[in-house]
Steps between C-alpha positions, in 0.01 A plus 500: 500500500628846403544767764326817404260616227368851456154564392410830320143592423475726188200725428550720192862565618746327280761769538476489876517121497824505296652758749397274790657186325815700432529582875474127572787394281763480771280392783569132480159375374450161344204598296234773448123465422354788309116505515313704239200615689390768253237298309573701198650372170695814420648513847598145463680553174690792652602281795606214272706730284671651804573161653637371166740796485601449865573126432758600243737567786664217698274446797585344827142369546224323302190708419163323503179672386126483571241694304172543685189546275390798718617702788459266790617751764814476707406213740372264235775596247769412749328188624467369140870539449588335826271199421655455162854519644426275782365236258760543221818654644487543883745720692581533869426873498292735281583871458189692436585836351291774339605588149531867600761419765878450449735309719813666635838300501492192744135560586407129439823374665410683814141377508602135419773506774263637756230241433749220512619620834154531647328161485147625574504802266259424225525839313791746490460847339750773417468863596306693241664830369216692351714799413320689771594283797574150611220249592556205721205336684163658456234477770127417443245576769266201510201681645492814284695412184742794549851452388811639678877514437569404863335294773203642674251343727295222330721469196694208362791507257480402135743504209416661167451256214731719293793261570490177712725199522265211584587158637311237301410320823215747555343447165162338493377490135639853470584763757242789492121511563347532158195680633725805475553640149768735618570689827456311822628162406840575665332614820280182509807278437698660789203478729461128429872448561473687823249242623752223417850412617664672203663835497528791251815719494618815351875484413686827551796388277268454201368791298265527201407812307124524439313741273196481726173499315559240231205426277263746670519853626377641818183701447394291202180292511679169468730569793230646726246229433741208562655672809149526652407151385809360666419665833152359493629154430747532792203563738422126462850372454637647818214421728588266782143399563181533283333746734781749435422524126202747513697731727816484276292560195313799656815669628659462158199657328533804726873538438455428122246778479723740679795401287306546167397855604848597595660359179220658285609835657872426458470393126222744428300214348184306582674171395594382849140546604340330195753211527433451872126517444532241218683261734253560785194469255603148436563416859213240493697314229823557703346368824383188319852441375633569837290233647715233322677319778856624538610357836843543639722303276790322671835503328683261726 
């Protein structure tokens, strides 16, 4: 079994994907899986042409490809790649990296060394250099859905899905909860791990540069809708007991409403409000989906 495979999800971003691949050339990877999640023929042609040109250079790793018929979202896109790899070409570790992120020298070496030295660490992540600051752990408040850059009462730490080195021992027909399209799957994953004997770690010696907004932009309908939808899903996913769910959902609705108003003022646009209302309007459908039994998966 090979040691490490990187998985890159591409969504109308062939030039970014090539830049990401270039940053991985000296990281010690055995292989890379590039997933075309655009669901668009022209975007696929552009990606194929870019990869063909990239392959003309002598590469230290093998490149695999998957083309999804439509945009499956982040969680399902990554899970499909993991399932294919586990069936056809398994690795001990998988590096999940956004295509708008670039590794700095020795980033993967530092992550790999750390995870080897810490037996119960299931996921190790680098520091994220956004160009405006450095991000390590982020903190999610289970009751309100508020996010913080440091620990406050009622929060638990999570690692951004921007770049994660994952131990295959925690895979269970994939990694992420596919109820999430994008936004929230990394929070749900770290919450599940916090209920198990596995650890998550941020490695100070490893750094990745990240553009930040990827395939969406803050203030746009797509971003605002899926951010709200993710918070609503988390109301169920983070509940310790069933009777908590109505309270968690109600509190999130209050904060989501306040958030939408503030962001509408900030961006001078009604989009944050209309996107939030759209997500809340379909709350009956969301609640039905949330009633799917999730349990507390054990990774031991």
